[in-house]
N, CA and C atoms as an extended XYZ file, in Angstrom:
330
Properties=species:S:1:pos:R:3:atomname:S:1:resname:S:1:resid:I:1 pbc="F F F"
N       -30.168       23.380       15.055 N   MET     1
C       -29.857       22.271       14.174 CA  MET     1
C       -28.505       21.697       14.617 C   MET     1
N       -28.537       20.404       14.619 N   SER     2
C       -27.240       19.739       15.035 CA  SER     2
C       -26.437       19.282       13.880 C   SER     2
N       -25.164       19.397       13.892 N   ARG     3
C       -24.306       18.941       12.912 CA  ARG     3
C       -24.061       17.417       13.089 C   ARG     3
N       -24.043       16.646       11.990 N   ALA     4
C       -23.598       15.313       12.051 CA  ALA     4
C       -22.062       15.197       12.124 C   ALA     4
N       -21.548       14.472       13.089 N   ARG     5
C       -20.110       14.335       13.302 CA  ARG     5
C       -19.710       13.050       12.583 C   ARG     5
N       -18.571       13.018       11.991 N   ALA     6
C       -18.075       11.749       11.411 CA  ALA     6
C       -17.398       10.991       12.558 C   ALA     6
N       -17.705        9.699       12.744 N   ILE     7
C       -17.265        8.816       13.659 CA  ILE     7
C       -16.035        8.192       13.086 C   ILE     7
N       -14.838        8.499       13.886 N   ARG     8
C       -13.714        7.801       13.443 CA  ARG     8
C       -13.330        6.652       14.207 C   ARG     8
N       -12.814        5.666       13.652 N   PRO     9
C       -12.427        4.469       14.401 CA  PRO     9
C       -11.273        4.805       15.365 C   PRO     9
N       -11.252        4.228       16.573 N   ILE    10
C       -10.225        4.515       17.422 CA  ILE    10
C        -9.127        3.350       17.416 C   ILE    10
N        -7.930        3.824       17.120 N   ALA    11
C        -6.832        2.782       17.018 CA  ALA    11
C        -6.272        2.501       18.347 C   ALA    11
N        -6.265        1.202       18.722 N   VAL    12
C        -5.917        0.736       20.078 CA  VAL    12
C        -4.669       -0.141       19.838 C   VAL    12
N        -3.594        0.158       20.564 N   LYS    13
C        -2.420       -0.676       20.500 CA  LYS    13
C        -2.388       -1.462       21.860 C   LYS    13
N        -2.368       -2.810       21.723 N   LEU    14
C        -2.360       -3.666       22.886 CA  LEU    14
C        -1.270       -4.666       22.758 C   LEU    14
N        -0.567       -4.950       23.793 N   THR    15
C         0.520       -6.017       23.830 CA  THR    15
C        -0.248       -7.293       23.844 C   THR    15
N         0.310       -8.409       23.441 N   THR    16
C        -0.215       -9.777       23.349 CA  THR    16
C        -0.541      -10.139       24.833 C   THR    16
N         0.237       -9.803       25.806 N   GLU    17
C        -0.028      -10.121       27.163 CA  GLU    17
C        -1.357       -9.427       27.629 C   GLU    17
N        -1.493       -8.147       27.330 N   ARG    18
C        -2.748       -7.477       27.620 CA  ARG    18
C        -3.978       -7.969       26.930 C   ARG    18
N        -3.819       -8.519       25.597 N   MET    19
C        -5.063       -9.108       24.992 CA  MET    19
C        -5.480      -10.332       25.635 C   MET    19
N        -4.537      -11.168       26.127 N   TYR    20
C        -4.947      -12.449       26.777 CA  TYR    20
C        -5.368      -12.100       28.243 C   TYR    20
N        -4.969      -11.012       28.863 N   ASP    21
C        -5.530      -10.671       30.130 CA  ASP    21
C        -6.958      -10.050       29.916 C   ASP    21
N        -7.189       -9.459       28.790 N   MET    22
C        -8.537       -8.737       28.537 CA  MET    22
C        -9.647       -9.766       28.403 C   MET    22
N        -9.388      -11.022       27.844 N   ILE    23
C       -10.417      -12.064       27.675 CA  ILE    23
C       -10.208      -12.996       28.810 C   ILE    23
N       -11.130      -12.778       29.847 N   ARG    24
C       -10.956      -13.771       31.016 CA  ARG    24
C       -11.458      -15.151       30.632 C   ARG    24
N       -12.726      -15.246       30.282 N   PHE    25
C       -13.298      -16.545       29.847 CA  PHE    25
C       -14.507      -16.444       29.167 C   PHE    25
N       -15.017      -17.318       28.399 N   PRO    26
C       -16.266      -17.210       27.708 CA  PRO    26
C       -17.485      -17.515       28.618 C   PRO    26
N       -18.510      -16.774       28.493 N   VAL    27
C       -19.747      -16.987       29.253 CA  VAL    27
C       -20.513      -17.985       28.506 C   VAL    27
N       -20.823      -19.159       29.134 N   VAL    28
C       -21.656      -20.211       28.446 CA  VAL    28
C       -22.963      -20.283       29.199 C   VAL    28
N       -23.964      -19.614       28.966 N   THR    29
C       -25.295      -19.733       29.524 CA  THR    29
C       -26.380      -19.943       28.379 C   THR    29
N       -27.554      -20.207       28.896 N   GLU    30
C       -28.677      -20.443       27.829 CA  GLU    30
C       -28.746      -19.137       27.003 C   GLU    30
N       -28.714      -17.987       27.601 N   LYS    31
C       -28.965      -16.743       26.755 CA  LYS    31
C       -27.757      -16.462       25.921 C   LYS    31
N       -26.596      -16.771       26.297 N   SER    32
C       -25.313      -16.492       25.415 CA  SER    32
C       -25.294      -17.484       24.379 C   SER    32
N       -25.844      -18.652       24.543 N   THR    33
C       -25.829      -19.703       23.476 CA  THR    33
C       -26.768      -19.318       22.426 C   THR    33
N       -27.932      -18.800       22.865 N   ALA    34
C       -28.928      -18.246       21.958 CA  ALA    34
C       -28.388      -17.130       21.065 C   ALA    34
N       -27.487      -16.268       21.568 N   GLY    35
C       -26.868      -15.251       20.837 CA  GLY    35
C       -25.986      -15.808       19.852 C   GLY    35
N       -25.377      -16.947       19.903 N   SER    36
C       -24.487      -17.508       18.884 CA  SER    36
C       -25.207      -17.759       17.586 C   SER    36
N       -26.571      -17.838       17.581 N   ALA    37
C       -27.276      -18.056       16.359 CA  ALA    37
C       -27.209      -16.793       15.499 C   ALA    37
N       -26.918      -15.570       16.148 N   HIS    38
C       -26.935      -14.336       15.553 CA  HIS    38
C       -25.446      -13.765       15.367 C   HIS    38
N       -24.485      -14.771       15.499 N   GLY    39
C       -23.129      -14.375       15.398 CA  GLY    39
C       -22.452      -13.585       16.541 C   GLY    39
N       -23.071      -13.881       17.779 N   GLN    40
C       -22.522      -13.292       18.958 CA  GLN    40
C       -21.926      -14.167       19.899 C   GLN    40
N       -20.748      -13.735       20.608 N   VAL    41
C       -20.084      -14.488       21.534 CA  VAL    41
C       -19.877      -13.676       22.723 C   VAL    41
N       -20.122      -14.207       23.952 N   THR    42
C       -20.103      -13.427       25.165 CA  THR    42
C       -18.793      -13.878       25.991 C   THR    42
N       -18.000      -12.831       26.533 N   PHE    43
C       -16.905      -13.092       27.268 CA  PHE    43
C       -17.069      -12.292       28.641 C   PHE    43
N       -16.239      -12.756       29.629 N   ARG    44
C       -16.116      -12.056       30.831 CA  ARG    44
C       -14.823      -11.187       30.607 C   ARG    44
N       -14.919       -9.906       30.929 N   VAL    45
C       -13.733       -8.950       30.760 CA  VAL    45
C       -13.532       -8.221       32.045 C   VAL    45
N       -12.292       -7.581       32.155 N   PRO    46
C       -11.969       -6.762       33.328 CA  PRO    46
C       -13.049       -5.546       33.376 C   PRO    46
N       -13.245       -5.041       34.582 N   VAL    47
C       -14.152       -3.980       34.775 CA  VAL    47
C       -13.749       -2.667       34.110 C   VAL    47
N       -12.309       -2.463       34.036 N   ASP    48
C       -11.788       -1.260       33.413 CA  ASP    48
C       -11.541       -1.313       31.939 C   ASP    48
N       -12.082       -2.430       31.222 N   ALA    49
C       -11.869       -2.576       29.880 CA  ALA    49
C       -12.747       -1.733       29.101 C   ALA    49
N       -12.329       -1.079       28.060 N   SER    50
C       -13.207       -0.192       27.125 CA  SER    50
C       -13.542       -1.011       25.957 C   SER    50
N       -14.522       -0.535       25.106 N   LYS    51
C       -14.984       -1.288       23.900 CA  LYS    51
C       -13.966       -1.350       22.796 C   LYS    51
N       -13.179       -0.320       22.584 N   PRO    52
C       -12.147       -0.458       21.495 CA  PRO    52
C       -11.126       -1.378       21.918 C   PRO    52
N       -10.747       -1.447       23.248 N   GLU    53
C        -9.797       -2.481       23.805 CA  GLU    53
C       -10.254       -3.887       23.565 C   GLU    53
N       -11.548       -4.081       23.957 N   ILE    54
C       -12.031       -5.459       23.812 CA  ILE    54
C       -12.145       -5.908       22.399 C   ILE    54
N       -12.500       -4.995       21.486 N   LYS    55
C       -12.541       -5.286       20.081 CA  LYS    55
C       -11.160       -5.620       19.546 C   LYS    55
N       -10.144       -4.858       19.979 N   ALA    56
C        -8.710       -5.138       19.373 CA  ALA    56
C        -8.300       -6.459       20.064 C   ALA    56
N        -8.602       -6.749       21.303 N   ALA    57
C        -8.155       -8.045       21.856 CA  ALA    57
C        -8.823       -9.397       21.277 C   ALA    57
N       -10.056       -9.194       20.856 N   ILE    58
C       -10.819      -10.304       20.253 CA  ILE    58
C       -10.193      -10.550       18.933 C   ILE    58
N       -10.043       -9.433       18.141 N   GLU    59
C        -9.470       -9.576       16.722 CA  GLU    59
C        -8.153      -10.017       16.775 C   GLU    59
N        -7.259       -9.604       17.822 N   GLY    60
C        -5.919      -10.131       17.836 CA  GLY    60
C        -5.719      -11.520       18.205 C   GLY    60
N        -6.584      -11.980       19.173 N   VAL    61
C        -6.284      -13.415       19.751 CA  VAL    61
C        -7.004      -14.419       18.794 C   VAL    61
N        -8.224      -14.127       18.397 N   PHE    62
C        -8.952      -15.149       17.655 CA  PHE    62
C        -8.800      -14.907       16.108 C   PHE    62
N        -8.271      -13.847       15.603 N   LYS    63
C        -8.133      -13.573       14.130 CA  LYS    63
C        -9.505      -13.528       13.416 C   LYS    63
N       -10.366      -12.693       14.025 N   VAL    64
C       -11.652      -12.612       13.352 CA  VAL    64
C       -12.078      -11.167       13.193 C   VAL    64
N       -13.022      -10.819       12.485 N   LYS    65
C       -13.511       -9.365       12.327 CA  LYS    65
C       -14.677       -9.153       13.221 C   LYS    65
N       -14.589       -8.183       14.135 N   VAL    66
C       -15.638       -7.743       15.079 CA  VAL    66
C       -16.354       -6.652       14.502 C   VAL    66
N       -17.653       -6.731       14.400 N   LEU    67
C       -18.499       -5.645       13.973 CA  LEU    67
C       -18.932       -4.672       15.079 C   LEU    67
N       -19.269       -5.217       16.217 N   ALA    68
C       -19.790       -4.403       17.321 CA  ALA    68
C       -19.401       -5.058       18.703 C   ALA    68
N       -19.309       -4.272       19.791 N   VAL    69
C       -19.159       -4.785       21.096 CA  VAL    69
C       -20.072       -4.041       22.039 C   VAL    69
N       -20.894       -4.854       22.619 N   ASN    70
C       -21.842       -4.364       23.697 CA  ASN    70
C       -21.367       -4.838       25.070 C   ASN    70
N       -21.395       -4.058       25.993 N   THR    71
C       -20.945       -4.420       27.353 CA  THR    71
C       -21.999       -4.185       28.391 C   THR    71
N       -21.933       -5.018       29.481 N   LEU    72
C       -22.797       -4.932       30.669 CA  LEU    72
C       -21.981       -5.093       31.825 C   LEU    72
N       -22.245       -4.076       32.673 N   ARG    73
C       -21.503       -4.068       34.057 CA  ARG    73
C       -22.439       -4.422       35.158 C   ARG    73
N       -22.182       -5.542       35.756 N   GLN    74
C       -22.985       -6.063       36.897 CA  GLN    74
C       -22.303       -5.711       38.206 C   GLN    74
N       -23.100       -4.839       39.019 N   GLN    75
C       -22.645       -4.467       40.305 CA  GLN    75
C       -22.825       -5.662       41.220 C   GLN    75
N       -21.880       -5.701       42.365 N   GLY    76
C       -21.908       -6.764       43.220 CA  GLY    76
C       -23.034       -6.547       44.209 C   GLY    76
N       -23.707       -7.602       44.601 N   LYS    77
C       -24.775       -7.557       45.454 CA  LYS    77
C       -24.356       -7.737       46.935 C   LYS    77
N       -25.040       -7.113       47.815 N   LEU    78
C       -24.747       -7.204       49.221 CA  LEU    78
C       -25.547       -8.457       49.682 C   LEU    78
N       -24.902       -9.555       50.187 N   LYS    79
C       -25.604      -10.616       50.663 CA  LYS    79
C       -25.341      -10.992       52.121 C   LYS    79
N       -26.223      -11.688       52.764 N   ARG    80
C       -26.106      -12.040       54.147 CA  ARG    80
C       -26.226      -13.554       54.377 C   ARG    80
N       -25.321      -14.143       55.130 N   PHE    81
C       -25.343      -15.593       55.434 CA  PHE    81
C       -25.166      -15.745       56.906 C   PHE    81
N       -26.188      -16.114       57.573 N   LYS    82
C       -26.215      -16.343       59.040 CA  LYS    82
C       -25.761      -15.045       59.736 C   LYS    82
N       -26.272      -13.928       59.340 N   GLY    83
C       -26.007      -12.732       59.986 CA  GLY    83
C       -24.762      -12.044       59.600 C   GLY    83
N       -23.924      -12.646       58.823 N   ILE    84
C       -22.613      -12.091       58.401 CA  ILE    84
C       -22.779      -11.540       56.943 C   ILE    84
N       -22.455      -10.262       56.873 N   PHE    85
C       -22.555       -9.615       55.558 CA  PHE    85
C       -21.362       -9.958       54.643 C   PHE    85
N       -21.704      -10.127       53.298 N   GLY    86
C       -20.701      -10.321       52.373 CA  GLY    86
C       -21.129       -9.638       51.116 C   GLY    86
N       -20.158       -9.594       50.155 N   ARG    87
C       -20.445       -8.860       48.918 CA  ARG    87
C       -20.052       -9.753       47.727 C   ARG    87
N       -20.831       -9.880       46.725 N   ARG    88
C       -20.562      -10.592       45.498 CA  ARG    88
C       -19.675       -9.700       44.746 C   ARG    88
N       -18.832      -10.348       43.899 N   VAL    89
C       -17.809       -9.587       43.002 CA  VAL    89
C       -18.600       -8.912       41.836 C   VAL    89
N       -18.193       -7.685       41.577 N   GLU    90
C       -18.757       -7.060       40.348 CA  GLU    90
C       -17.842       -7.432       39.223 C   GLU    90
N       -18.625       -7.567       38.013 N   TYR    91
C       -17.897       -7.943       36.821 CA  TYR    91
C       -18.547       -7.302       35.699 C   TYR    91
N       -17.813       -7.465       34.560 N   LYS    92
C       -18.260       -6.894       33.218 CA  LYS    92
C       -18.274       -7.932       32.172 C   LYS    92
N       -19.396       -8.052       31.416 N   LYS    93
C       -19.462       -8.958       30.255 CA  LYS    93
C       -19.492       -8.088       28.955 C   LYS    93
N       -18.980       -8.796       27.870 N   ALA    94
C       -18.842       -8.182       26.609 CA  ALA    94
C       -19.437       -9.191       25.601 C   ALA    94
N       -20.575       -8.632       24.914 N   MET    95
C       -21.206       -9.350       23.913 CA  MET    95
C       -20.731       -8.835       22.620 C   MET    95
N       -19.980       -9.854       21.958 N   VAL    96
C       -19.142       -9.444       20.691 CA  VAL    96
C       -19.970       -9.938       19.437 C   VAL    96
N       -20.207       -9.005       18.581 N   THR    97
C       -20.982       -9.410       17.248 CA  THR    97
C       -19.882       -9.594       16.246 C   THR    97
N       -19.725      -10.758       15.615 N   LEU    98
C       -18.816      -11.081       14.620 CA  LEU    98
C       -19.349      -10.841       13.130 C   LEU    98
N       -18.442      -10.607       12.279 N   ALA    99
C       -18.796      -10.432       10.848 CA  ALA    99
C       -19.403      -11.717       10.258 C   ALA    99
N       -20.189      -11.597        9.192 N   GLU   100
C       -20.756      -12.804        8.568 CA  GLU   100
C       -19.728      -13.812        8.177 C   GLU   100
N       -19.995      -15.043        8.644 N   GLY   101
C       -19.226      -16.107        8.314 CA  GLY   101
C       -17.959      -16.397        9.197 C   GLY   101
N       -17.819      -15.482       10.284 N   GLN   102
C       -16.763      -15.619       11.290 CA  GLN   102
C       -17.312      -16.323       12.400 C   GLN   102
N       -16.554      -17.273       13.074 N   THR   103
C       -16.987      -18.043       14.210 CA  THR   103
C       -15.830      -18.076       15.167 C   THR   103
N       -16.130      -18.250       16.421 N   ILE   104
C       -15.205      -18.614       17.491 CA  ILE   104
C       -15.765      -19.784       18.278 C   ILE   104
N       -14.962      -20.798       18.301 N   ASP   105
C       -15.250      -22.035       18.993 CA  ASP   105
C       -14.799      -21.889       20.573 C   ASP   105
N       -15.834      -21.629       21.399 N   VAL   106
C       -15.570      -21.425       22.782 CA  VAL   106
C       -15.242      -22.686       23.680 C   VAL   106
N       -15.528      -23.880       22.966 N   THR   107
C       -15.237      -25.072       23.714 CA  THR   107
C       -13.812      -25.497       23.684 C   THR   107
N       -12.964      -24.927       22.841 N   THR   108
C       -11.640      -25.256       22.806 CA  THR   108
C       -10.781      -24.170       23.431 C   THR   108
N        -9.525      -24.501       23.771 N   GLY   109
C        -8.768      -23.481       24.451 CA  GLY   109
C        -8.119      -22.607       23.387 C   GLY   109
N        -7.459      -21.534       23.840 N   VAL   110
C        -6.787      -20.528       23.003 CA  VAL   110
C        -5.401      -21.001       22.862 C   VAL   110
């Protein structure tokens, strides 16, 4: 039998500078725009960013309530152009689900 463990929220302290470094830019694609109908906003974040840090940064910068953070890490592909090898940059995206009634306007600057 397994015991159910209580999940405690992790308190993260970030400086204002780190919050703005954490949110690189919003991702505006067809799929991320479809997510906005469900209260989701997608951002490009640093590869070393954790989910609690991302949540604290979004709540601190945009003054909204974040319910969940889902992340996706895209590895860089090895590409070839005229026989010369190159590598695409690896990156991380964060799909942030906002509380009911909360919105972030990604078309305006911060």
